[in-house]
C-alpha positions in Angstrom: -7.0 -10.9 43.6 -8.1 -7.3 44.4 -6.1 -4.3 45.2 -7.2 -4.4 48.9 -6.0 -7.9 49.3 -2.7 -7.3 47.5 -2.0 -4.3 49.8 -2.2 -6.6 52.9 0.4 -9.0 51.5 4.0 -8.7 52.5 6.8 -8.0 50.0 8.1 -11.5 50.1 4.9 -12.9 48.9 4.4 -10.2 46.2 7.7 -11.1 44.4 6.8 -14.7 43.4 3.2 -13.4 42.5 4.8 -10.9 40.1 7.1 -13.4 38.5 4.3 -15.8 37.8 2.4 -12.9 36.0 5.5 -12.2 33.8 5.8 -15.9 33.0 2.2 -16.0 32.0 2.3 -12.9 29.8 5.4 -14.2 27.9 3.7 -17.5 27.2 0.5 -15.9 25.9 1.9 -13.2 23.7 3.0 -15.4 20.9 -0.5 -16.7 20.7 -2.1 -13.3 20.5 0.2 -12.0 17.6 -1.0 -13.4 14.2 1.5 -14.6 11.9 -0.4 -12.9 9.0 0.6 -9.6 10.3 4.3 -10.4 9.5 3.4 -11.6 6.0 1.6 -8.2 5.1 4.6 -6.2 6.0 6.2 -4.1 3.2 9.1 -5.8 1.5 12.6 -5.2 2.9 15.7 -6.4 1.2 17.7 -9.0 3.1 20.5 -7.5 5.1 19.0 -3.9 4.8 18.6 -2.1 8.1 15.2 -1.5 9.4 13.9 2.2 9.0 12.5 3.1 12.3 11.2 6.6 12.1 8.9 8.5 14.4 5.5 9.3 12.6 6.2 13.1 12.5 9.5 12.7 10.9 7.9 11.7 7.6 6.2 15.1 7.2 7.7 17.8 5.1 6.1 21.3 5.5 6.3 23.7 2.5 4.0 26.7 2.0 4.4 26.8 -1.8 3.5 23.1 -2.2 0.5 23.7 0.1 -0.8 26.4 -2.0 -0.4 24.3 -5.2 -2.1 21.5 -3.6 -5.0 23.7 -2.5 -5.4 25.0 -6.1 -5.2 21.5 -7.6 -7.8 20.3 -5.1 -10.3 23.2 -5.8 -9.8 22.7 -9.6 -10.7 18.9 -9.3 -13.6 19.7 -7.0 -15.2 22.2 -9.6 -14.7 19.7 -12.4 -16.4 17.0 -10.3 -19.4 19.2 -9.8 -19.5 20.2 -13.5 -19.4 16.5 -14.5 -22.1 15.6 -12.1 -24.4 18.1 -13.7 -23.7 16.8 -17.2 -24.1 13.0 -16.6 -22.1 9.9 -15.6 -18.3 10.7 -15.9 -19.1 14.0 -17.6 -21.1 12.5 -20.5 -24.8 12.7 -21.3 -26.9 9.8 -20.1 -27.9 8.8 -23.6 -24.3 8.7 -24.7 -23.3 6.7 -21.6 -25.9 4.1 -22.1 -25.1 3.6 -25.8 -21.5 3.6 -25.5 -19.9 0.3 -26.7 -16.2 1.0 -26.6 -14.0 3.4 -24.7 -10.3 4.3 -25.0 -8.8 4.5 -21.5 -5.2 5.2 -22.2 -3.6 6.4 -25.5 -0.1 7.7 -26.0 0.0 10.9 -27.9 2.6 12.9 -26.1 5.2 13.1 -23.3 2.4 14.0 -20.7 0.7 10.6 -21.4 3.8 8.8 -20.1 3.5 10.6 -16.7 0.5 8.5 -15.9 2.7 5.3 -15.8 5.6 4.0 -13.7 8.1 1.2 -14.4 10.1 -1.0 -12.1 12.2 -4.2 -12.2 14.0 -6.7 -9.8 16.6 -3.9 -9.2 14.5 -3.1 -6.2 15.4 -6.4 -4.7 19.0 -6.4 -6.0 18.6 -7.9 -9.4 20.2 -6.9 -12.7 17.1 -6.4 -14.9 16.6 -3.0 -16.7 13.5 -1.5 -18.0 12.7 1.9 -19.7 9.8 3.8 -21.0 9.6 6.3 -23.9 7.6 7.4 -26.8 7.6 5.5 -29.9 8.1 6.6 -33.5 6.1 9.8 -34.3 5.4 10.2 -30.7 2.2 8.4 -31.1 2.9 5.0 -29.2 4.4 3.9 -25.8 7.6 2.0 -26.2 8.6 -0.3 -23.3 12.1 -1.8 -23.6 15.0 -3.2 -21.6 17.0 -6.2 -20.6 15.8 -9.1 -18.5 18.2 -11.0 -16.2 17.0 -13.8 -14.0 20.3 -14.1 -12.0 19.2 -13.7 -8.2 21.0 -11.4 -5.9 23.8 -12.7 -3.8 22.2 -11.9 -0.5 21.9 -15.5 0.8 18.0 -15.4 0.9 16.5 -14.5 -2.5 16.2 -17.5 -4.6 14.3 -16.1 -7.7 14.6 -13.0 -9.6 14.1 -11.7 -13.1 10.9 -9.5 -13.8 10.2 -6.0 -15.3 6.9 -4.3 -15.0 4.9 -1.3 -16.2 1.9 -0.1 -14.2 -0.5 2.7 -14.4 -0.6 5.3 -11.5 -3.5 5.5 -9.3 -5.8 8.3 -10.3 -6.7 10.7 -7.6 -9.8 13.1 -7.1 -10.1 16.1 -5.0 -8.7 15.8 -1.5 -6.5 13.0 -2.7 -9.4 10.6 -2.8 -9.0 7.5 -5.0 -10.6 7.9 -8.4 -11.8 4.5 -9.8 -12.6 3.3 -13.3 -16.1 2.1 -13.8 -16.1 -0.5 -16.5 -19.3 -2.3 -15.4 -21.0 -1.7 -18.8 -18.1 -3.3 -20.7 -16.9 -7.0 -20.7 -13.7 -7.1 -22.9 -10.3 -5.5 -22.6 -9.0 -4.2 -26.0 -5.3 -3.5 -26.7 -3.4 -2.6 -29.8 0.2 -3.8 -29.2 3.3 -4.8 -31.1 5.8 -7.2 -29.4 8.7 -9.4 -29.9 7.1 -12.8 -29.2 7.5 -12.8 -25.5 4.5 -13.7 -23.2 3.4 -11.0 -20.8 1.1 -10.9 -17.8 -1.7 -8.3 -17.5 -2.6 -7.3 -14.1 -5.7 -5.5 -13.1 -6.0 -4.2 -9.4 -9.5 -3.5 -8.2 -10.5 -1.6 -5.1 -10.3 -3.9 -1.9 -12.1 -3.5 1.4 -9.7 -5.1 3.8 -6.1 -4.5 4.4 -5.1 -8.1 3.8 -6.5 -7.8 0.2 -4.3 -4.9 -0.8 -2.0 -7.2 -2.9 -5.0 -8.9 -4.6 -4.8 -8.8 -8.5 -6.6 -10.2 -11.4 -4.3 -11.6 -14.1 -4.3 -13.1 -17.5 -1.7 -13.9 -20.2 -0.9 -11.7 -23.2 0.9 -13.4 -26.0 2.8 -11.4 -28.5 3.4 -12.6 -32.1 6.5 -10.5 -32.8 7.4 -8.9 -36.2 6.7 -5.6 -37.6 2.9 -6.1 -37.6 0.5 -4.7 -35.1 -2.1 -6.9 -33.3 -5.5 -6.2 -31.8 -6.0 -8.2 -28.5 -9.3 -8.6 -27.1 -9.4 -10.4 -23.7 -12.8 -11.0 -21.9 -12.8 -9.8 -18.2 -14.3 -13.3 -17.4 -10.9 -14.9 -18.2 -8.9 -13.0 -15.4 -8.3 -15.1 -12.4 -7.4 -14.0 -8.8 -3.9 -13.9 -7.5 -2.3 -12.6 -4.2 1.4 -11.6 -4.5 1.8 -13.7 -7.6 0.1 -16.9 -6.2 -3.2 -18.2 -7.8 -5.9 -18.5 -5.1 -8.1 -21.4 -4.6 -11.1 -19.3 -3.8 -11.9 -17.6 -7.1 -14.6 -15.0 -7.9 -15.3 -12.7 -10.8 -13.6 -9.3 -11.2 -15.6 -6.3 -9.9 -15.5 -3.8 -12.7 -17.2 -0.9 -11.1 -14.0 0.0 -9.0 -10.9 -0.6 -11.0 -7.7 1.3 -9.7 -4.7 0.3 -12.0 -3.6 -1.9 -14.8 -0.1 -3.3 -15.4 2.1 -5.5 -17.6 4.6 -7.8 -16.2 7.5 -9.8 -18.0 9.0 -12.8 -16.2 9.5 -15.6 -18.8 13.1 -16.5 -17.5 14.5 -15.8 -21.0 17.4 -13.5 -20.4 18.1 -10.9 -23.0 16.5 -7.7 -24.5 12.7 -7.2 -24.9 10.4 -4.6 -26.3 6.6 -3.9 -26.2 4.8 -1.2 -28.1 1.4 -0.1 -27.1 -0.9 2.1 -29.1 -3.9 2.3 -26.9 -5.8 0.4 -24.1 -9.5 0.4 -24.1 -12.6 -1.5 -23.2 -15.4 -2.9 -25.3 -18.9 -4.2 -25.0 -19.1 -7.6 -26.9 -22.7 -8.8 -27.1 -21.5 -12.2 -28.4 -19.7 -12.9 -25.2 -22.1 -14.1 -22.5 -19.7 -15.9 -20.2 -19.7 -14.6 -16.6 -16.8 -16.4 -15.2 -14.4 -18.9 -16.8 -13.4 -20.8 -13.6 -15.1 -23.1 -11.1 -16.5 -21.4 -8.0 -16.6 -23.7 -5.0 -19.0 -23.5 -2.1 -17.3 -23.8 1.2 -20.4 -24.9 3.0 -22.6 -26.4 0.3 -26.3 -26.9 1.1 -27.2 -30.5 1.7 -30.7 -31.3 0.7 -32.6 -34.0 2.5 -34.0 -36.8 0.5 -37.8 -37.0 0.9 
């Protein structure tokens, strides 16, 4: 109905017309809002009040921090320009092409621990504890704590008991994400010393859609325990796709050209103390490994060939 026709109607006839529009809008709105938007919201503990802040209330203005940020940005920008002139990742092209192994993280001082962050189920009300420090002679990373699988008494959380260690996202100039390019390698190499517990290795690549931000590629890390070090080599083809801890049916290989972070998670439901010592984390090029992906990849719409 046009505006000219509505202007000719009386007020008594406009009231039921407005009520019908309100009923129609209320019946259609649940169909428009997708349930996936509720799933992708950040975690909020049961019973915790919702934090409703206006967008401009999250800003904190500081002149000194602004100047420090500008200096850091211009230093990173100049380093990026210098590395571009030298070659890929600041190395000559000949060295980059012949490179067969590379150490990504090694722990040789207190500043190396600043690249990592630890968390546990205390964020959801659990009782697990996790700590990170330098090992003996300040040459290793020592991750230790206590695992407790008792769920919090909030009436909603049913499972608990995890501890994790994860690398921080590297940033380039102007706070852009800086990715690791491991496309020339095919194996993850670690030198560790554990206590016999199984861990989960999590690799987070760059995603292109917002609903994929929690996608990770995982594989198991079995420690032997005891005083001896062990060198662990895991092909990247063994890593499988998960979303928020659930293995996905649609699997595809890990894209190694844009890797953001790597992490280690413990959640074996064995309450008690744990420890994991890491010497270095690197990547290798194993020419004997030719497998592209270890799991079946299904076609959703397979091609049907006509019989002749």
